[in-house]
C-alpha positions, -999 to 999 in steps of 0.1 A, spaced: 103 -89 295 133 -110 299 126 -125 264 123 -91 248 156 -80 265 173 -111 252 161 -105 217 171 -68 217 205 -77 230 208 -105 204 199 -82 176 225 -55 187 252 -81 192 244 -97 157 250 -63 141 282 -59 162 296 -91 150 289 -84 114 310 -52 119 337 -71 138 343 -101 115 353 -97 78 334 -128 68 309 -151 86 298 -185 72 272 -206 87 264 -242 76 241 -270 88 213 -249 103 188 -274 88 203 -300 111 188 -283 142 156 -302 152 125 -279 154 102 -281 183 124 -306 200 146 -304 232 182 -298 221 216 -298 239 241 -279 218 277 -290 224 305 -269 208 343 -266 207 354 -236 227 383 -214 217 373 -177 218 358 -168 252 323 -152 251 324 -148 214 318 -185 209 285 -184 229 272 -153 210 282 -167 175 259 -197 182 233 -175 198 231 -152 167 234 -178 139 207 -202 150 170 -196 155 167 -212 189 167 -192 221 194 -207 243 201 -212 279 240 -208 282 259 -228 306 290 -206 315 320 -211 337 311 -201 373 341 -177 377 325 -154 351 297 -147 376 320 -136 405 316 -99 399 280 -87 409 275 -65 379 287 -94 355 263 -117 375 232 -95 368 242 -90 331 251 -125 323 218 -139 339 199 -113 321 209 -129 287 201 -164 298 235 -174 310 238 -195 342 269 -208 359 282 -244 357 306 -255 384 339 -274 379 361 -292 402 385 -262 402 357 -242 417 358 -264 447 342 -297 456 315 -281 475 305 -260 447 298 -291 426 266 -295 446 251 -264 432 253 -281 397 221 -302 406 201 -269 406 216 -259 374 208 -293 358 172 -289 369 171 -254 351 182 -274 320 156 -300 325 129 -273 326 142 -258 294 141 -292 277 106 -297 290 96 -266 271 113 -281 240 139 -254 244 177 -256 240 208 -254 261 243 -247 251 275 -263 268 311 -263 260 321 -298 272 359 -290 269 354 -271 302 376 -242 292 389 -223 262 422 -224 244 443 -208 216 453 -239 197 435 -253 168 424 -285 184 397 -303 205 406 -308 240 393 -339 259 356 -336 267 342 -337 303 313 -358 310 292 -329 323 270 -327 291 264 -366 294 252 -360 330 227 -334 319 215 -355 289 211 -388 308 198 -371 339 170 -356 317 161 -391 305 164 -404 340 136 -380 349 116 -382 317 124 -416 300 97 -412 274 109 -378 261 133 -372 233 166 -353 237 188 -344 208 225 -332 209 236 -309 180 275 -307 178 288 -273 167 322 -266 153 337 -230 154 365 -222 132 384 -189 131 409 -177 105 428 -159 133 405 -154 163 430 -130 181 430 -104 153 405 -78 144 387 -83 112 393 -120 110 367 -144 97 347 -173 112 326 -203 101 301 -220 122 291 -257 114 260 -273 128 265 -310 126 239 -338 123 216 -342 155 224 -371 177 193 -387 194 205 -392 230 179 -419 237 199 -443 214 227 -441 239 207 -441 271 213 -472 292 206 -469 329 219 -503 336 254 -495 324 259 -458 329 297 -459 322 294 -476 289 266 -453 278 287 -422 289 318 -435 270 298 -441 238 280 -407 238 312 -388 247 329 -408 218 301 -399 194 302 -362 203 341 -361 204 343 -375 168 316 -351 155 332 -321 170 366 -331 155 351 -333 121 335 -299 124 366 -280 136 402 -280 126 420 -305 149 458 -305 152 464 -333 176 501 -329 178 504 -300 205 541 -300 204 544 -294 168 513 -273 165 530 -241 153 549 -261 125 519 -279 114 499 -247 114 526 -229 93 527 -257 67 488 -255 63 491 -218 57 519 -223 32 497 -248 13 469 -222 13 445 -239 35 413 -221 45 408 -226 81 370 -219 77 369 -254 60 377 -279 87 370 -308 63 397 -298 39 420 -288 68 417 -321 86 421 -340 55 453 -322 46 466 -329 82 458 -366 78 476 -368 45 507 -348 51 538 -364 64 563 -336 58 559 -306 81 588 -285 68 585 -257 43 614 -246 22 610 -208 24 597 -184 49 561 -174 44 558 -141 26 546 -111 45 517 -90 34 526 -55 22 500 -28 24 489 -12 -8 485 26 -10 447 22 -10 449 2 23 472 28 39 449 56 30 417 38 42 432 26 75 446 62 81 412 77 76 395 52 98 422 58 125 416 96 124 378 93 125 379 67 152 408 81 171 392 83 207 379 47 208 413 35 195 431 55 222 408 40 248 414 5 234 451 10 235 449 21 271 427 -8 282 437 -38 260 461 -53 285 434 -55 313 423 -90 307 446 -115 324 436 -143 301 446 -134 265 419 -155 251 394 -131 265 410 -101 248 389 -105 215 358 -106 236 369 -75 254 378 -58 222 343 -67 207 326 -54 238 344 -20 237 339 -16 200 302 -23 202 298 4 228 325 31 221 324 32 184 287 38 179 287 62 208 315 84 194 302 83 158 268 95 171 285 122 193 307 134 165 277 134 142 259 156 167 289 180 168 288 182 130 251 190 132 257 217 158 284 233 137 266 230 103 231 215 101 214 181 104 220 172 68 258 172 71 255 155 104 237 126 88 261 125 58 289 122 83 273 94 101 265 73 70 301 81 57 316 68 91 295 36 89 307 31 53 342 38 61 341 13 89 329 -14 66 355 -5 40 383 -5 66 371 -39 80 374 -54 45 408 -38 39 426 -54 67 448 -82 59 452 -108 89 474 -138 86 463 -171 101 488 -177 128 478 -185 163 495 -155 179 489 -132 209 463 -105 200 472 -70 189 
Protein backbone atom coordinates (compact mmCIF):
# COMPACT_ATOMS: atom_id res chain seq x y z
CA UNK A 1 0.00 0.00 0.00
CA UNK A 2 2.82 2.41 0.91
CA UNK A 3 4.59 1.53 -2.36
CA UNK A 4 1.43 2.28 -4.37
CA UNK A 5 0.94 5.59 -2.53
CA UNK A 6 4.56 6.57 -3.16
CA UNK A 7 4.28 5.72 -6.87
CA UNK A 8 1.03 7.66 -7.17
CA UNK A 9 2.48 10.75 -5.48
CA UNK A 10 5.65 10.41 -7.56
CA UNK A 11 3.64 10.31 -10.80
CA UNK A 12 1.57 13.37 -9.88
CA UNK A 13 4.61 15.33 -8.71
CA UNK A 14 6.45 14.45 -11.91
CA UNK A 15 3.63 15.98 -13.96
CA UNK A 16 3.62 19.05 -11.68
CA UNK A 17 7.36 19.51 -12.15
CA UNK A 18 6.98 19.34 -15.93
CA UNK A 19 4.47 22.16 -15.67
CA UNK A 20 6.59 24.13 -13.19
CA UNK A 21 9.96 24.09 -14.99
CA UNK A 22 10.43 25.41 -18.50
CA UNK A 23 13.12 22.90 -19.30
CA UNK A 24 14.42 19.77 -17.53
CA UNK A 25 17.60 18.01 -18.62
CA UNK A 26 18.79 14.72 -17.13
CA UNK A 27 22.21 13.17 -17.74
CA UNK A 28 24.07 10.08 -16.55
CA UNK A 29 21.13 7.87 -15.51
CA UNK A 30 23.15 4.99 -16.93
CA UNK A 31 25.68 5.57 -14.10
CA UNK A 32 23.19 4.34 -11.49
CA UNK A 33 24.00 0.69 -10.64
CA UNK A 34 21.11 -1.70 -11.09
CA UNK A 35 20.23 -4.26 -8.43
CA UNK A 36 22.84 -2.82 -6.08
CA UNK A 37 22.75 -0.90 -2.80
CA UNK A 38 23.15 2.78 -3.63
CA UNK A 39 23.68 5.88 -1.50
CA UNK A 40 22.87 9.01 -3.52
CA UNK A 41 24.68 12.15 -2.36
CA UNK A 42 23.66 15.49 -3.84
CA UNK A 43 24.32 19.20 -3.62
CA UNK A 44 21.43 21.03 -1.96
CA UNK A 45 20.10 24.43 -3.01
CA UNK A 46 16.36 24.30 -3.47
CA UNK A 47 14.54 22.84 -0.48
CA UNK A 48 12.23 19.88 -1.06
CA UNK A 49 12.39 20.40 -4.83
CA UNK A 50 15.91 18.92 -4.82
CA UNK A 51 14.62 15.67 -3.32
CA UNK A 52 11.69 15.28 -5.65
CA UNK A 53 13.78 16.09 -8.73
CA UNK A 54 16.01 13.12 -7.93
CA UNK A 55 13.02 10.94 -7.06
CA UNK A 56 11.33 11.68 -10.37
CA UNK A 57 14.35 11.53 -12.69
CA UNK A 58 15.79 8.18 -11.61
CA UNK A 59 14.18 4.76 -11.71
CA UNK A 60 15.03 3.86 -8.13
CA UNK A 61 12.64 4.13 -5.18
CA UNK A 62 14.45 6.18 -2.53
CA UNK A 63 14.53 6.47 1.20
CA UNK A 64 15.09 10.18 1.75
CA UNK A 65 17.06 11.55 4.69
CA UNK A 66 15.55 14.93 5.53
CA UNK A 67 16.46 17.48 8.20
CA UNK A 68 14.63 16.65 11.43
CA UNK A 69 13.12 20.14 11.84
CA UNK A 70 10.84 19.45 8.85
CA UNK A 71 9.04 16.77 10.89
CA UNK A 72 8.07 18.95 13.87
CA UNK A 73 4.56 19.58 12.58
CA UNK A 74 2.41 16.47 13.12
CA UNK A 75 0.73 16.69 9.71
CA UNK A 76 4.08 17.23 7.96
CA UNK A 77 5.48 14.27 9.90
CA UNK A 78 2.75 11.94 8.62
CA UNK A 79 2.95 13.24 5.06
CA UNK A 80 6.75 13.16 4.78
CA UNK A 81 7.02 9.66 6.22
CA UNK A 82 4.32 8.44 3.84
CA UNK A 83 6.58 9.30 0.89
CA UNK A 84 9.67 7.56 2.31
CA UNK A 85 11.22 10.55 4.05
CA UNK A 86 12.79 10.03 7.47
CA UNK A 87 14.52 12.57 9.76
CA UNK A 88 18.26 12.94 10.11
CA UNK A 89 19.47 14.79 13.19
CA UNK A 90 22.24 17.39 13.26
CA UNK A 91 24.17 18.96 16.12
CA UNK A 92 21.93 22.04 15.86
CA UNK A 93 18.98 19.78 16.78
CA UNK A 94 20.62 19.14 20.16
CA UNK A 95 23.33 16.68 21.22
CA UNK A 96 20.81 14.29 22.74
CA UNK A 97 18.91 14.05 19.48
CA UNK A 98 22.03 12.74 17.70
CA UNK A 99 21.49 9.41 19.48
CA UNK A 100 18.33 8.97 17.39
CA UNK A 101 20.46 8.79 14.25
CA UNK A 102 21.49 5.22 15.03
CA UNK A 103 17.90 4.14 14.47
CA UNK A 104 17.90 6.07 11.19
CA UNK A 105 21.16 4.44 10.15
CA UNK A 106 19.65 1.01 10.81
CA UNK A 107 16.74 1.90 8.51
CA UNK A 108 19.30 2.78 5.82
CA UNK A 109 21.11 -0.52 6.35
CA UNK A 110 17.83 -2.41 5.88
CA UNK A 111 17.23 -0.51 2.66
CA UNK A 112 20.72 -1.39 1.42
CA UNK A 113 20.14 -5.04 2.36
CA UNK A 114 17.19 -5.03 -0.05
CA UNK A 115 19.54 -3.56 -2.68
CA UNK A 116 17.57 -0.35 -2.40
CA UNK A 117 18.74 3.24 -2.34
CA UNK A 118 19.01 6.15 0.08
CA UNK A 119 19.36 9.86 -0.69
CA UNK A 120 21.25 12.26 1.55
CA UNK A 121 22.34 15.88 1.20
CA UNK A 122 25.77 15.90 2.87
CA UNK A 123 26.04 19.71 2.99
CA UNK A 124 23.50 19.50 5.82
CA UNK A 125 21.45 22.53 4.70
CA UNK A 126 20.42 24.40 1.58
CA UNK A 127 21.65 27.72 0.22
CA UNK A 128 21.07 30.28 -2.51
CA UNK A 129 24.62 30.58 -3.83
CA UNK A 130 25.95 28.59 -6.76
CA UNK A 131 28.56 26.69 -4.77
CA UNK A 132 29.11 23.44 -2.93
CA UNK A 133 29.37 23.97 0.81
CA UNK A 134 31.62 21.77 3.01
CA UNK A 135 30.36 18.21 3.35
CA UNK A 136 29.56 16.73 6.74
CA UNK A 137 30.70 13.20 7.49
CA UNK A 138 27.21 11.84 8.06
CA UNK A 139 27.12 10.07 4.70
CA UNK A 140 30.47 8.38 5.42
CA UNK A 141 29.14 7.14 8.78
CA UNK A 142 26.20 5.55 7.00
CA UNK A 143 28.38 4.06 4.25
CA UNK A 144 31.08 2.67 6.53
CA UNK A 145 28.53 1.67 9.17
CA UNK A 146 26.87 -0.58 6.62
CA UNK A 147 30.18 -2.20 5.68
CA UNK A 148 31.01 -2.63 9.38
CA UNK A 149 27.85 -4.67 9.66
CA UNK A 150 28.07 -6.39 6.28
CA UNK A 151 31.74 -6.38 5.22
CA UNK A 152 31.13 -8.75 2.29
CA UNK A 153 28.42 -6.59 0.74
CA UNK A 154 28.95 -3.92 -1.93
CA UNK A 155 27.76 -0.35 -1.53
CA UNK A 156 27.91 2.33 -4.19
CA UNK A 157 27.74 6.10 -3.88
CA UNK A 158 26.27 8.02 -6.81
CA UNK A 159 26.99 11.77 -6.74
CA UNK A 160 24.19 14.00 -8.08
CA UNK A 161 24.61 17.57 -9.31
CA UNK A 162 21.54 19.82 -9.44
CA UNK A 163 21.79 23.01 -11.51
CA UNK A 164 19.14 25.73 -11.82
CA UNK A 165 19.03 28.60 -14.28
CA UNK A 166 17.39 30.58 -11.47
CA UNK A 167 15.84 28.41 -8.81
CA UNK A 168 13.88 31.26 -7.18
CA UNK A 169 11.88 32.20 -10.26
CA UNK A 170 8.90 30.42 -11.80
CA UNK A 171 9.39 28.81 -15.20
CA UNK A 172 13.14 28.46 -14.71
CA UNK A 173 15.09 25.42 -15.97
CA UNK A 174 17.01 22.62 -14.26
CA UNK A 175 19.60 20.00 -15.12
CA UNK A 176 20.28 16.84 -13.13
CA UNK A 177 23.65 15.12 -13.52
CA UNK A 178 24.22 11.60 -12.16
CA UNK A 179 27.95 11.05 -11.82
CA UNK A 180 29.96 7.86 -12.03
CA UNK A 181 29.29 5.43 -9.19
CA UNK A 182 31.88 5.22 -6.40
CA UNK A 183 32.44 1.79 -4.82
CA UNK A 184 32.61 2.53 -1.08
CA UNK A 185 34.42 -0.77 -0.43
CA UNK A 186 37.54 0.67 -2.09
CA UNK A 187 37.72 3.33 0.65
CA UNK A 188 36.69 1.17 3.61
CA UNK A 189 39.50 0.84 6.16
CA UNK A 190 38.36 -0.06 9.71
CA UNK A 191 41.95 0.23 11.00
CA UNK A 192 42.17 3.91 9.99
CA UNK A 193 38.66 5.33 10.01
CA UNK A 194 39.78 8.97 9.82
CA UNK A 195 41.84 8.45 6.70
CA UNK A 196 39.06 6.45 5.07
CA UNK A 197 36.53 9.17 5.92
CA UNK A 198 38.75 11.95 4.57
CA UNK A 199 39.40 10.11 1.31
CA UNK A 200 35.74 9.30 0.70
CA UNK A 201 34.68 12.87 1.53
CA UNK A 202 37.31 14.23 -0.85
CA UNK A 203 36.17 11.92 -3.65
CA UNK A 204 32.50 12.85 -3.17
CA UNK A 205 33.38 16.54 -2.82
CA UNK A 206 35.36 16.59 -6.08
CA UNK A 207 32.61 14.74 -7.93
CA UNK A 208 29.88 17.11 -6.74
CA UNK A 209 31.97 20.16 -7.66
CA UNK A 210 32.29 18.81 -11.20
CA UNK A 211 28.56 18.11 -11.52
CA UNK A 212 27.34 21.49 -10.25
CA UNK A 213 28.44 25.08 -10.84
CA UNK A 214 30.86 26.01 -8.07
CA UNK A 215 31.74 29.64 -7.35
CA UNK A 216 34.26 29.32 -4.55
CA UNK A 217 34.64 33.07 -3.94
CA UNK A 218 31.63 33.86 -1.74
CA UNK A 219 32.54 37.52 -1.31
CA UNK A 220 32.54 38.14 -5.07
CA UNK A 221 29.79 35.65 -5.93
CA UNK A 222 27.42 38.26 -7.38
CA UNK A 223 30.15 39.82 -9.54
CA UNK A 224 31.32 36.44 -10.84
CA UNK A 225 27.77 35.36 -11.56
CA UNK A 226 27.13 38.59 -13.46
CA UNK A 227 30.20 38.07 -15.67
CA UNK A 228 29.16 34.48 -16.40
CA UNK A 229 25.74 35.72 -17.49
CA UNK A 230 27.35 38.49 -19.58
CA UNK A 231 29.43 35.86 -21.37
CA UNK A 232 26.29 33.85 -22.11
CA UNK A 233 27.03 30.85 -19.91
CA UNK A 234 24.36 28.20 -19.58
CA UNK A 235 24.14 27.35 -15.89
CA UNK A 236 22.56 24.01 -16.81
CA UNK A 237 26.02 22.96 -18.07
CA UNK A 238 28.29 22.94 -14.99
CA UNK A 239 31.31 21.71 -16.94
CA UNK A 240 31.40 24.79 -19.18
CA UNK A 241 30.52 27.09 -16.28
CA UNK A 242 33.30 25.74 -14.06
CA UNK A 243 35.81 25.86 -16.91
CA UNK A 244 34.96 29.52 -17.54
CA UNK A 245 35.31 30.28 -13.84
CA UNK A 246 38.72 28.61 -13.75
CA UNK A 247 40.02 30.43 -16.84
CA UNK A 248 38.65 33.94 -16.18
CA UNK A 249 40.68 36.49 -14.26
CA UNK A 250 38.83 39.73 -15.04
CA UNK A 251 35.47 39.84 -13.26
CA UNK A 252 34.44 43.28 -14.47
CA UNK A 253 32.03 43.94 -17.32
CA UNK A 254 32.07 47.17 -19.34
CA UNK A 255 28.31 47.75 -19.59
CA UNK A 256 25.19 46.87 -17.58
CA UNK A 257 23.42 43.70 -18.65
CA UNK A 258 20.47 44.45 -20.97
CA UNK A 259 17.02 43.91 -19.52
CA UNK A 260 14.51 41.76 -21.33
CA UNK A 261 11.60 43.65 -22.91
CA UNK A 262 8.34 41.77 -23.29
CA UNK A 263 6.99 41.37 -26.78
CA UNK A 264 3.33 41.95 -27.58
CA UNK A 265 2.70 38.19 -27.82
CA UNK A 266 4.26 37.65 -24.36
CA UNK A 267 2.06 40.39 -22.88
CA UNK A 268 -1.08 38.87 -24.43
CA UNK A 269 -0.27 35.30 -23.36
CA UNK A 270 0.65 36.27 -19.83
CA UNK A 271 -2.44 38.48 -19.50
CA UNK A 272 -4.73 35.65 -20.64
CA UNK A 273 -3.09 33.23 -18.21
CA UNK A 274 -3.44 35.72 -15.34
CA UNK A 275 -7.15 36.21 -16.04
CA UNK A 276 -7.77 32.47 -16.37
CA UNK A 277 -5.76 31.63 -13.21
CA UNK A 278 -6.72 34.69 -11.21
CA UNK A 279 -7.88 33.03 -7.99
CA UNK A 280 -4.78 30.78 -7.53
CA UNK A 281 -2.58 33.82 -8.28
CA UNK A 282 -4.41 35.94 -5.69
CA UNK A 283 -4.05 33.15 -3.12
CA UNK A 284 -0.32 32.88 -3.91
CA UNK A 285 0.19 36.63 -3.53
CA UNK A 286 -1.51 36.44 -0.14
CA UNK A 287 0.54 33.47 1.11
CA UNK A 288 3.92 33.80 -0.61
CA UNK A 289 5.59 35.51 2.35
CA UNK A 290 4.63 32.73 4.78
CA UNK A 291 7.91 30.73 4.58
CA UNK A 292 10.51 32.33 6.85
CA UNK A 293 13.32 30.73 4.85
CA UNK A 294 13.31 32.25 1.35
CA UNK A 295 14.96 29.11 -0.06
CA UNK A 296 11.73 27.25 0.72
CA UNK A 297 9.52 29.68 -1.23
CA UNK A 298 9.94 27.82 -4.57
CA UNK A 299 8.90 24.57 -2.84
CA UNK A 300 5.91 26.39 -1.35
CA UNK A 301 5.03 27.83 -4.78
CA UNK A 302 5.28 24.41 -6.43
CA UNK A 303 3.09 22.81 -3.75
CA UNK A 304 0.39 25.46 -4.02
CA UNK A 305 0.48 25.38 -7.82
CA UNK A 306 0.17 21.59 -7.90
CA UNK A 307 -2.97 21.77 -5.74
CA UNK A 308 -4.67 25.06 -6.60
CA UNK A 309 -4.29 25.28 -10.38
CA UNK A 310 -5.74 21.82 -11.23
CA UNK A 311 -8.52 22.31 -8.66
CA UNK A 312 -9.62 25.68 -10.05
CA UNK A 313 -9.29 24.60 -13.68
CA UNK A 314 -11.55 21.63 -12.95
CA UNK A 315 -13.94 23.83 -10.99
CA UNK A 316 -14.08 26.42 -13.76
CA UNK A 317 -14.58 23.64 -16.33
CA UNK A 318 -17.51 22.34 -14.29
CA UNK A 319 -19.01 25.84 -14.23
CA UNK A 320 -18.69 26.05 -18.03
CA UNK A 321 -20.38 22.62 -18.26
CA UNK A 322 -23.21 23.85 -16.07
CA UNK A 323 -23.71 27.01 -18.12
CA UNK A 324 -23.45 25.36 -21.53
CA UNK A 325 -22.66 21.62 -21.99
CA UNK A 326 -19.91 19.04 -21.30
CA UNK A 327 -18.35 19.59 -24.72
CA UNK A 328 -17.49 23.24 -24.04
CA UNK A 329 -16.39 22.36 -20.50
CA UNK A 330 -13.91 19.87 -21.96
CA UNK A 331 -12.73 22.39 -24.57
CA UNK A 332 -12.19 24.97 -21.83
CA UNK A 333 -10.16 22.50 -19.73
CA UNK A 334 -7.89 21.51 -22.62
CA UNK A 335 -7.49 25.17 -23.61
CA UNK A 336 -6.50 26.04 -20.04
CA UNK A 337 -3.83 23.33 -20.00
CA UNK A 338 -2.45 24.46 -23.36
CA UNK A 339 -2.43 28.07 -22.17
CA UNK A 340 -0.48 27.01 -19.08
CA UNK A 341 2.16 25.34 -21.25
CA UNK A 342 2.39 28.32 -23.62
CA UNK A 343 2.56 30.72 -20.67
CA UNK A 344 5.38 28.74 -19.04
CA UNK A 345 7.42 28.81 -22.25
CA UNK A 346 6.78 32.54 -22.76
CA UNK A 347 8.30 33.61 -19.44
CA UNK A 348 11.78 35.06 -19.57
CA UNK A 349 13.80 34.61 -16.38
CA UNK A 350 17.29 35.98 -15.92
CA UNK A 351 19.91 33.91 -14.15
CA UNK A 352 20.69 36.12 -11.18
CA UNK A 353 20.59 34.65 -7.71
CA UNK A 354 17.90 36.90 -6.29
CA UNK A 355 15.03 36.78 -3.85
CA UNK A 356 12.02 34.95 -5.31
CA UNK A 357 9.02 36.82 -6.71
